[in-house]
C-alpha positions in Angstrom: 0.9 46.5 -28.6 3.9 45.8 -30.8 4.2 42.2 -32.0 7.5 40.9 -30.8 7.5 37.4 -32.2 6.0 35.6 -35.1 3.3 33.4 -33.5 3.7 31.0 -36.4 7.4 30.6 -35.8 8.9 27.5 -34.5 10.4 29.4 -31.5 6.9 30.5 -30.4 5.4 27.1 -30.9 8.2 25.5 -28.9 7.7 27.9 -26.1 3.9 27.3 -25.9 4.5 23.6 -26.1 6.4 23.5 -22.8 4.1 26.0 -21.1 1.4 25.3 -18.5 -0.7 27.4 -16.2 1.7 27.4 -13.3 4.8 27.6 -15.6 3.7 30.5 -17.7 6.5 32.6 -16.5 9.1 30.1 -17.6 7.6 30.2 -21.1 8.0 34.0 -21.4 11.5 33.9 -19.8 12.5 31.3 -22.3 11.2 33.4 -25.2 12.9 36.5 -23.7 16.3 34.8 -23.9 15.8 34.7 -27.7 14.4 38.2 -28.1 15.0 41.8 -27.2 14.7 42.3 -23.4 13.6 45.9 -23.7 10.7 44.7 -25.9 9.9 41.9 -23.5 9.8 44.3 -20.5 7.5 46.6 -22.5 5.4 43.5 -23.4 5.1 42.5 -19.7 4.3 46.1 -18.6 1.3 46.4 -21.0 -0.8 43.3 -20.9 1.1 40.2 -19.8 2.7 41.2 -16.4 -0.4 41.0 -14.2 -1.2 37.4 -15.4 2.5 36.5 -15.5 2.9 37.7 -11.9 -0.1 35.7 -10.7 1.0 32.5 -12.3 4.6 33.1 -11.2 3.3 33.3 -7.6 1.2 30.2 -8.1 4.3 28.3 -9.4 6.2 29.3 -6.2 3.4 28.3 -4.0 3.3 24.9 -5.6 7.0 24.5 -5.2 6.9 25.6 -1.5 4.0 23.3 -0.7 5.6 20.3 -2.4 8.9 21.0 -0.5 7.0 21.3 2.8 5.2 18.0 2.3 8.5 16.3 1.3 10.0 17.3 4.6 6.9 16.4 6.7 6.7 13.2 8.8 3.7 11.4 10.1 0.5 13.5 10.1 -0.1 17.2 9.5 -2.9 19.7 9.1 -3.7 21.9 6.2 -3.7 25.0 8.5 -0.1 24.2 9.4 0.9 24.7 5.8 -1.1 27.9 5.6 0.5 29.3 8.7 4.1 28.4 8.0 4.1 29.3 4.3 1.6 32.2 4.6 -0.6 30.8 1.8 -3.0 33.4 0.5 -5.1 31.1 -1.7 -6.6 28.2 0.3 -8.4 26.8 -2.7 -5.2 26.5 -4.6 -3.6 24.9 -1.6 -6.4 22.4 -1.4 -6.1 21.5 -5.1 -2.3 20.9 -4.7 -3.0 18.6 -1.7 -5.5 16.6 -3.7 -3.0 16.3 -6.5 -0.4 15.0 -4.0 -3.1 12.6 -2.7 -3.7 11.4 -6.3 0.0 10.9 -6.7 0.0 8.6 -3.7 2.3 10.9 -1.6 -0.3 11.7 1.1 -3.6 10.3 2.5 -6.5 12.1 4.0 -7.1 11.1 7.7 -10.7 10.3 8.5 -10.6 11.2 12.2 -10.3 15.0 11.8 -11.1 17.4 8.9 -8.0 18.9 7.3 -5.7 16.2 8.6 -3.3 14.4 6.3 -0.8 11.5 6.7 2.5 11.4 4.8 2.7 8.1 2.9 6.1 6.5 3.8 7.2 4.7 0.7 10.7 4.1 2.0 11.9 0.5 2.0 15.0 -1.0 3.7 16.1 -4.3 2.2 17.1 -6.9 4.8 20.4 -8.6 4.2 19.2 -11.6 6.3 22.0 -13.8 5.0 24.6 -11.6 6.8 22.8 -11.8 10.2 24.4 -13.5 13.2 21.6 -15.7 14.5 23.6 -16.9 17.5 21.6 -16.4 20.8 23.0 -14.0 23.3 24.3 -15.5 26.5 22.1 -14.0 29.3 20.8 -15.0 32.7 17.3 -14.2 33.8 15.3 -14.6 37.1 13.4 -17.9 37.8 15.6 -19.8 35.3 13.8 -18.3 32.3 16.9 -18.3 30.2 17.0 -22.1 30.3 13.8 -22.3 28.2 14.0 -19.4 25.7 16.3 -18.0 23.1 17.4 -14.3 23.4 18.7 -12.6 20.2 19.9 -9.1 19.5 17.2 -6.4 19.5 15.2 -8.3 22.1 12.8 -6.7 24.6 12.0 -8.7 27.7 9.0 -7.5 29.8 8.2 -8.2 33.5 4.6 -7.0 34.0 3.8 -6.9 37.7 1.2 -5.8 40.1 2.2 -3.3 42.7 4.9 -4.7 45.1 4.9 -8.0 43.2 8.6 -8.2 42.5 9.2 -6.1 39.4 12.1 -4.2 40.9 13.5 -7.4 42.4 13.5 -9.0 39.0 15.4 -6.0 37.6 18.0 -6.0 40.4 18.5 -9.7 40.0 18.9 -9.5 36.3 21.5 -6.8 36.7 23.4 -8.8 39.3 23.2 -12.1 37.3 24.8 -10.5 34.2 27.6 -8.4 35.6 30.2 -10.8 34.4 28.6 -11.3 31.0 28.3 -7.7 29.8 30.9 -5.0 30.0 28.3 -2.4 31.1 24.7 -2.6 32.2 22.5 0.6 32.2 20.0 0.3 35.1 17.3 3.0 34.8 15.0 3.9 37.8 11.9 6.1 37.5 10.9 6.0 41.1 13.5 4.3 43.3 15.8 6.9 44.9 19.5 6.7 45.8 19.1 5.4 49.3 16.9 2.4 48.2 19.3 1.6 45.4 22.3 1.6 47.8 20.5 -0.4 50.4 19.9 -3.3 47.9 23.4 -3.2 46.4 25.1 -3.2 49.8 23.1 -6.3 50.8 24.0 -8.1 47.6 27.4 -9.2 48.9 29.3 -7.5 46.1 31.7 -4.6 46.7 30.7 -1.1 45.8 33.6 -0.8 43.4 32.8 -3.9 41.5 29.1 -2.9 41.1 30.1 0.6 39.9 32.4 -1.0 37.3 29.7 -3.0 35.8 26.4 -1.2 36.5 25.6 2.4 35.5 22.6 3.6 37.6 20.5 6.3 35.9 17.4 8.2 37.0 14.9 8.9 34.2 11.2 9.2 34.0 10.2 9.0 30.4 11.4 8.8 26.7 13.6 5.8 27.5 13.7 5.0 23.8 15.7 8.2 23.2 18.3 7.4 25.9 19.1 3.7 25.8 22.3 2.4 24.2 21.2 0.6 21.0 24.0 -1.8 21.3 24.1 -2.2 25.1 22.2 -4.0 27.9 19.5 -1.8 29.4 17.2 -2.5 32.3 14.2 -0.1 32.9 12.4 -0.1 36.3 9.9 0.9 35.3 7.9 2.2 32.3 5.2 4.1 34.1 1.9 4.7 32.3 0.6 8.3 32.4 -2.6 8.7 34.4 -5.5 8.1 32.1 -3.3 7.4 29.1 -2.0 3.8 29.6 -2.2 3.1 25.8 1.1 5.0 25.5 3.0 2.1 27.0 2.7 0.0 23.9 4.0 2.9 21.8 6.9 3.4 24.1 7.9 -0.3 23.8 7.7 0.1 20.0 10.1 3.1 20.2 12.5 1.1 22.3 12.3 -1.9 19.9 13.1 0.4 16.9 16.0 1.9 18.8 17.7 -1.4 19.5 20.5 -2.6 17.1 22.6 -5.2 18.8 21.4 -4.6 22.3 18.9 -6.1 24.7 16.4 -4.3 27.0 14.6 -5.5 30.1 11.5 -3.5 30.9 9.3 -3.6 33.9 5.7 -2.3 33.6 2.8 -2.0 36.0 -0.3 -4.2 35.8 -3.5 -4.7 37.7 -3.6 -7.7 40.0 -6.3 -9.6 38.2 -4.8 -9.0 34.7 -2.2 -10.9 32.8 -1.2 -8.0 30.6 0.3 -4.7 31.8 -1.2 -1.3 31.6 -1.7 -0.6 27.9 -3.3 -4.0 27.2 -2.6 -6.4 24.4 -0.4 -3.9 22.4 2.3 -4.3 25.2 2.7 -7.9 23.9 3.5 -7.0 20.3 7.2 -6.0 20.6 8.6 -8.0 23.5 10.0 -11.5 22.6 9.6 -12.6 26.2 6.8 -11.5 28.5 6.4 -12.6 32.1 3.6 -11.5 34.4 4.1 -11.3 38.1 1.4 -11.6 40.7 2.2 -11.8 44.4 4.2 -15.0 44.7 3.5 -16.5 41.3 4.8 -15.8 37.8 3.3 -16.7 34.4 5.1 -16.8 31.0 2.7 -15.1 28.6 5.1 -15.0 25.6 8.5 -16.5 25.0 10.5 -17.6 21.9 11.4 -21.2 22.7 14.9 -22.7 22.7 14.4 -25.1 19.8 16.9 -27.6 21.3 14.6 -28.1 24.2 11.3 -30.0 24.1 10.0 -28.2 27.1 8.2 -24.9 26.5 7.6 -22.1 28.9 4.6 -20.2 27.4 1.4 -20.4 29.6 3.4 -22.1 32.4 3.5 -20.7 36.0 6.0 -20.9 38.9 5.7 -19.9 42.5 8.4 -17.7 44.0 9.3 -15.7 47.1 10.8 -12.3 46.9 10.6 -11.5 50.6 13.1 -14.1 51.8 15.9 -12.6 49.7 15.0 -9.0 50.9 14.3 -7.8 47.4 17.4 -9.1 45.8 16.2 -12.3 44.1 13.0 -14.1 43.0 13.5 -17.4 44.9 11.9 -20.3 42.9 9.5 -22.5 44.8 9.0 -25.7 42.7 9.2 -25.7 39.0 7.6 -24.2 35.9 4.3 -26.1 35.2 0.9 -25.7 33.7 -1.6 -24.7 36.3 -3.7 -27.8 35.8 -0.7 -30.0 36.5 -0.5 -28.8 40.1 -4.0 -28.5 41.5 -2.8 -27.8 44.9 -0.6 -24.8 43.9 -1.6 -21.2 43.8 -3.5 -20.0 40.7 -2.2 -17.0 38.8 -5.7 -15.6 38.2 -9.1 -16.5 39.5 -11.0 -18.5 36.8 -13.6 -15.9 36.5 -11.1 -13.3 35.4 -9.9 -12.7 31.9 -6.6 -11.4 30.6 -6.6 -7.8 29.5 
C-alpha cells in the first residue's frame, strides 16, 4: 500500500489527536481534504474502508440515539429505540444508554427491565414579585367563600357520595357566579340535556340569560386538555375508571398544570364512609379547597384561610338540605362548626371509620 502521508508530520499528528473510535471517519475525511482524493479513495479501498465504514455507522447510531433520547419525554424502553431506529447492535446501544445515564440525562427504572426515565433538568424561574396576589371574587355554596381565599390557578373539589349533592353544588356555583364571570364552562359527564334544562328552567332565570353566561359542554374524560386556562370551569364530574381510581389524582394534577389565570370546580365521587374521594389522599394534593359531602352534611377537609378572618373552616362541618331546593341549591341548616361543638347534630362519619 502506498504511503500517502508522513506519519511523523504535524498534519497526521493533528488528525490523530482529534480522532476517536466513533469519529474515525472524520479523521480520515479531514486528512483527505489536505491530500489527493484519488489516493485517499485507493487507501480506503485497500485496508481502511471496512473499519472506516463500521465506525462511520457507529457514529451515526450514536447521533441517532442521542437525538432520539433528546426528543423523548417521561419513560421509554430500550426496545422502542431498537424498533424505531432499526438498531443492529444492541450491545452498542446499551453502552450508549449507560453513557447517557452517567451523564445524568436518563435514569434506569427499577420496576421493569429495559425501562428508562428521561431526566427533566428544565427549570422555570418564578418572577413572584410580578404576581397579582389579589383574591378572586367568587361565590360558593354553603357560604364557603366567606372563610377562604381563592386565587388564580385554584382547584376546588366537592367529593360526594352518590346522590349527596355534587351536581347541586356545581349548578349552584354556576348560578351564583353568572354576574361575576363573563363566561362559565359547565361540563357534564353523565347528566343529559333534559336534566340540565329541567334544573335551569326551575332556577327562575331566563333561558337567554343563562345561555349568555353559561356554556354547557358534554365530556367524559381528558378535562385537563379541554378547559380554558384563563376561564371559570366547573366539572360534574370527574369519574374514576372501574378498578383504576388512582387516576383521579393524576387528572387533578393535569388540570392544575393547565390553569393560568383560571379557576376550576371539580366534583368527584366518594364512598359514603370516606372523607376522601376515589383516588384517596392524592386527590387532596392539588386542590386548594376540598369539601366532602355526605347525605345532608358537608365537611371542609382542606381550605386556604382568609387571613383577615379569625374563624377557620378546615375540619368543620355543616348540615344542609338539597331536596328542598329541588337540586338547585345546598340549603344551609345551622352554621359551620366542629363536630364536638354540636353533640346533637349529625356526625359526618361514624367514629369507627377512618378517612381514606
